[in-house]
C-alpha positions in Angstrom: 115.3 -10.6 87.9 112.6 -12.4 89.8 113.5 -12.8 93.2 113.1 -16.6 94.1 111.7 -15.6 98.0 108.7 -13.1 96.9 108.4 -14.1 93.0 108.4 -11.0 91.8 110.2 -8.9 89.1 111.9 -6.3 91.4 115.5 -7.6 92.3 118.6 -5.5 90.6 122.9 -6.7 90.1 124.2 -4.4 92.2 127.2 -6.5 92.4 129.1 -8.6 90.0 132.1 -11.0 90.9 132.9 -12.2 88.0 133.3 -15.7 86.3 134.3 -17.7 90.3 135.1 -21.5 90.3 133.4 -23.5 93.4 134.7 -22.4 96.2 134.5 -25.0 98.7 136.1 -27.1 96.0 139.5 -28.6 96.4 141.2 -29.9 93.4 144.7 -31.7 93.0 147.4 -30.6 90.1 144.9 -33.4 88.1 141.8 -31.7 88.2 143.0 -27.9 87.1 141.6 -28.4 83.5 138.1 -30.1 84.9 137.6 -26.9 87.0 134.0 -24.8 86.5 133.7 -21.2 86.3 130.1 -19.4 87.0 128.9 -16.2 86.6 128.9 -14.1 90.4 126.6 -11.6 90.4 124.4 -10.7 93.2 121.4 -9.3 93.1 118.3 -7.2 95.8 115.2 -7.6 96.3 113.7 -4.2 95.8 110.4 -5.3 95.6 110.1 -4.7 99.8 111.6 -8.4 100.8 114.4 -6.9 100.5 116.7 -10.6 99.4 119.7 -10.9 98.1 119.8 -14.1 95.9 122.7 -15.0 93.2 122.2 -14.8 89.7 123.6 -18.6 89.2 122.6 -21.3 91.2 124.7 -24.2 90.4 123.0 -28.0 91.2 123.3 -29.0 95.0 124.0 -32.3 94.8 127.6 -31.4 92.6 128.6 -29.1 95.2 127.9 -30.8 98.7 128.4 -34.8 97.7 131.5 -34.5 98.3 132.6 -31.7 100.2 135.9 -30.3 101.8 134.9 -28.5 105.1 135.1 -29.2 108.2 133.7 -27.8 111.1 135.4 -28.7 113.9 138.7 -28.2 113.9 137.7 -24.3 114.2 138.3 -23.8 117.7 135.5 -20.9 117.8 132.8 -22.7 116.1 133.5 -25.5 118.8 132.9 -22.9 121.4 129.6 -21.6 119.4 127.7 -25.1 118.9 128.6 -25.6 122.2 127.2 -22.1 124.0 124.4 -22.5 121.7 123.8 -26.3 123.0 123.7 -25.2 126.7 121.1 -24.1 125.5 118.6 -26.9 124.7 119.2 -28.5 127.2 115.4 -28.7 127.7 114.6 -30.1 124.2 113.5 -34.0 124.3 114.5 -34.6 120.6 116.5 -31.9 118.6 117.0 -32.2 115.0 120.7 -30.9 113.7 120.0 -30.6 109.6 123.9 -29.8 107.8 124.9 -31.5 111.2 128.5 -31.9 109.7 131.1 -33.9 111.7 129.0 -33.8 114.1 130.4 -30.8 116.3 126.5 -29.3 117.1 125.8 -33.3 118.3 129.3 -34.2 120.2 128.5 -31.9 122.8 124.6 -32.4 122.8 125.0 -36.3 123.3 128.2 -34.8 126.5 125.1 -33.5 127.8 122.4 -35.8 127.9 119.9 -34.2 124.4 118.4 -37.1 122.3 120.4 -35.5 119.0 120.6 -36.4 115.3 121.8 -35.7 112.6 121.1 -35.2 108.4 124.2 -34.1 106.2 124.4 -35.3 102.5 128.2 -35.3 102.4 128.8 -38.8 102.5 132.2 -38.3 103.4 132.0 -36.1 106.3 128.9 -38.1 107.5 131.2 -40.9 107.9 132.7 -38.7 110.6 130.8 -38.0 112.5 129.3 -41.7 112.4 132.5 -42.9 113.1 132.7 -41.1 116.0 128.9 -42.2 117.0 127.0 -39.3 116.2 123.8 -40.4 114.8 124.3 -38.8 111.2 121.6 -39.7 108.1 123.6 -39.4 104.9 121.6 -37.3 102.8 119.6 -33.8 102.3 116.8 -33.3 104.2 114.1 -33.2 102.2 110.2 -35.0 102.0 111.6 -38.3 102.2 114.5 -37.7 104.6 112.7 -36.1 106.8 109.8 -38.9 106.9 112.6 -41.5 107.8 114.1 -39.3 111.0 110.3 -39.6 111.7 109.2 -42.8 111.4 112.7 -43.7 113.4 113.6 -41.4 115.8 110.0 -39.6 116.7 109.6 -36.1 116.5 111.6 -33.7 116.8 110.8 -30.3 119.1 114.1 -28.1 118.5 115.1 -28.2 114.0 118.8 -26.9 113.9 120.2 -25.2 110.9 122.9 -23.7 111.3 125.2 -21.3 108.0 122.9 -24.1 105.5 119.9 -22.7 104.8 121.4 -19.7 102.8 122.8 -22.5 100.7 118.7 -23.8 100.1 117.8 -23.8 96.5 114.1 -23.8 97.2 113.4 -23.0 101.5 110.0 -23.1 100.7 110.0 -26.8 100.3 112.6 -26.9 103.0 110.0 -25.2 105.3 107.3 -27.5 104.7 109.6 -30.2 104.8 110.8 -29.2 108.2 106.6 -28.6 109.3 105.9 -32.1 107.9 108.6 -33.6 110.9 108.9 -30.7 113.4 106.8 -32.0 116.7 103.5 -28.8 116.3 104.8 -26.5 118.8 108.2 -26.9 118.2 111.0 -24.0 117.5 112.9 -24.0 113.7 116.7 -22.4 114.5 118.1 -20.9 111.3 121.6 -19.3 111.6 122.5 -17.4 108.2 125.5 -15.0 107.2 123.3 -11.6 107.7 123.2 -9.3 104.6 123.1 -6.2 107.2 127.2 -7.3 108.6 127.8 -8.1 104.5 127.1 -4.9 103.1 128.4 -2.5 106.5 131.3 -4.4 106.5 132.1 -4.6 102.9 132.7 -8.5 103.7 132.0 -8.9 99.5 133.8 -12.2 100.2 131.0 -14.5 101.0 129.7 -14.2 98.3 130.2 -17.4 96.2 128.6 -19.7 94.9 127.5 -22.6 97.3 125.1 -19.5 98.7 122.5 -18.7 96.8 120.3 -16.4 99.2 122.0 -14.6 101.9 119.1 -13.3 104.2 117.5 -10.0 105.5 115.7 -10.2 108.6 112.8 -8.8 106.7 113.4 -11.6 103.9 112.9 -14.5 105.9 110.0 -12.5 108.4 108.0 -12.8 104.8 109.8 -15.9 103.7 108.3 -17.8 107.4 104.6 -16.6 107.4 104.1 -17.7 103.8 104.3 -20.6 105.6 101.8 -19.5 108.5 105.2 -18.8 110.9 106.3 -16.7 112.8 110.1 -15.2 113.6 110.0 -15.2 117.2 113.3 -13.8 118.2 116.5 -12.8 116.7 119.8 -12.8 117.6 124.0 -11.9 116.9 126.4 -14.5 116.7 129.5 -13.8 115.8 130.3 -17.0 113.3 131.3 -15.7 109.3 132.0 -12.5 110.0 128.2 -11.9 111.4 125.6 -14.0 111.9 121.5 -13.9 113.1 120.0 -16.5 114.9 116.6 -16.6 114.3 113.5 -18.4 116.0 110.4 -19.2 113.8 107.3 -21.7 115.2 103.7 -22.6 114.3 101.2 -19.9 114.5 100.1 -21.4 116.9 101.6 -22.2 119.0 104.3 -19.5 119.1 106.2 -17.4 121.8 105.1 -12.8 121.7 107.4 -11.4 119.0 110.6 -10.1 120.8 111.7 -6.4 120.9 114.6 -7.8 119.4 112.6 -8.8 115.9 111.6 -5.4 115.8 114.2 -3.3 116.6 116.3 -5.6 113.6 113.2 -4.7 111.1 113.1 -0.9 111.9 116.5 -0.6 110.9 116.5 -2.6 108.2 113.9 -0.2 106.9 116.6 2.6 106.8 119.7 1.1 106.4 119.0 -1.9 102.8 117.8 -0.1 100.0 119.6 1.0 96.8 121.5 3.5 97.1 123.4 1.7 100.4 123.7 -1.4 98.0 125.9 1.2 95.0 127.9 3.0 97.8 128.9 -1.4 99.1 130.0 -2.3 95.4 132.4 1.1 94.7 133.8 0.4 97.6 134.5 -3.5 96.9 136.0 -2.6 93.8 138.3 0.3 95.7 138.9 -2.7 98.7 140.4 -5.4 97.0 142.1 -3.3 94.3 143.9 -2.1 97.8 144.6 -5.7 99.1 146.0 -6.6 95.6 148.4 -3.5 95.8 149.7 -4.5 99.4 150.9 -8.2 98.0 152.8 -6.1 95.9 154.5 -4.0 98.0 155.2 -6.3 100.0 156.7 -9.1 97.3 158.9 -6.1 96.0 160.9 -5.6 99.4 161.3 -8.8 99.8 158.8 -9.6 101.9 157.8 -13.2 101.5 153.7 -14.0 102.1 151.2 -16.8 102.9 147.7 -16.9 104.3 146.5 -18.9 106.7 143.0 -20.2 106.7 141.5 -21.1 103.0 137.8 -21.0 103.4 135.1 -20.0 100.5 135.8 -17.2 100.2 139.4 -16.5 99.7 137.8 -18.2 95.8 136.0 -15.4 95.8 138.9 -12.9 96.9 141.5 -14.4 94.9 140.3 -14.6 91.5 137.6 -12.1 91.6 141.3 -10.0 91.8 143.8 -12.4 90.1 146.3 -13.1 93.3 148.2 -16.1 93.2 151.0 -18.0 93.9 153.1 -15.1 92.1 151.7 -13.0 94.7 150.4 -15.4 98.3 153.7 -18.4 98.0 150.7 -20.6 100.6 148.2 -21.6 102.3 147.8 -23.0 105.9 144.8 -25.1 106.5 144.7 -27.0 109.4 142.1 -28.6 107.7 143.1 -32.5 107.0 140.0 -32.5 103.6 142.8 -29.7 102.2 145.5 -30.2 102.5 148.2 -31.2 99.5 145.8 -29.4 97.3 144.9 -26.1 95.8 142.8 -23.1 95.9 140.6 -22.7 94.1 140.8 -21.2 90.3 143.7 -19.4 91.3 146.2 -22.3 92.7 147.9 -21.4 95.7 148.7 -23.9 97.3 147.2 -25.7 100.9 149.4 -26.9 103.8 149.1 -28.3 107.1 150.9 -25.6 110.0 153.5 -27.7 110.0 155.0 -26.3 107.1 155.5 -23.2 107.8 158.7 -24.2 110.1 160.8 -25.2 106.5 159.8 -22.6 104.8 159.7 -19.0 106.7 157.3 -16.4 106.4 157.2 -12.6 106.9 154.0 -11.9 106.7 150.5 -14.5 107.4 147.4 -13.5 105.3 144.6 -14.2 107.9 141.6 -15.2 105.8 139.7 -16.1 108.5 140.3 -13.1 110.2 137.4 -13.6 113.0 139.3 -16.2 114.4 142.5 -14.5 114.2 142.6 -15.3 118.5 143.0 -18.9 118.1 146.2 -18.4 114.8 147.7 -16.0 116.1 147.9 -18.6 119.5 149.0 -21.3 117.1 151.7 -19.6 115.5 153.4 -17.9 118.4 156.3 -19.5 117.4 156.8 -17.7 114.3 157.2 -13.3 114.4 155.3 -12.2 111.3 153.5 -8.9 110.3 149.1 -10.4 109.6 146.7 -9.0 107.2 143.8 -8.7 107.5 142.6 -8.7 104.1 139.5 -7.4 102.9 140.1 -4.0 104.1 144.1 -4.9 104.4 144.5 -3.3 107.5 148.2 -4.9 110.0 146.7 -6.5 112.7 148.8 -7.4 115.5 
């Protein structure tokens, strides 16, 4: 398969997760028959750029114009973007691409920083605009970039958090960023990091919403092909461990940090075909162990529910063939998901009040990076908490 970043025919398949539904489409009962399933295979470019990508691309319009992910229902993410906003107080104008319900725009507004968002989801961007958080309802492209620049000026900071992996054409996206951003501006990208996914065997991070899973090597090479330099990188917490990179036009770039150099050395040592084959073997073992644990609970008469229905629920449950016979229901704090069903395996989703009238013994913490918040929300129940991959009880 040809790598979509470096265009070399050097990509090899290292993981096949079978047929998967669209992970962030939560159907109602009468929509079950209309669900589509697509092959989910994952490929690695061993030609030098160390890019990881899916073998199937689904239309971005189909994926995101009607969307069910609200960032601000998650206290951990709220804190993350408040921290990021605090780093941007000297900015003249921040453009947040993929701004969702205004989770970054909100703290920037409180800090007095001029900020505008762009988001393609009609339902989600309306939430932000209704709150007074200026959001352009559109995909980010040459047309919307030009409109932003004409109406608001050239941003000196552009942020793309957790959307860069969704892009079907990152080359065009970077070109459009350069057209709207001030020459000395900074482009901040936050992405799930493939190094963490492989190290921690987070196969559930692969789903059809996200096409690319970046290494720093692939990001460095991608930006270099557009006359930009990745000057710094930071480890950040969201989505099981991500990275935040800073890219600037070559003529105005700051010196490359030691953190970038150290990251690249580690990838050269640890991210290769052999480590990916070992990863694939662990995936099979972990999903089997998780299903076995659920069967063990069922045989012992213990009732099981889930907490949190992020996109990974679709990957885990469809790959493991896990439905309501093993997980009775899932609690989720997003009103857009409540009273719907998980994609593919159709586990019902309810608000937290459902726990008051339905006695549960075990909570599978699908949104495990926010376990502390979830435990606080459910402190009145005497639950056993289970992290799904690899399966382990936590307290």
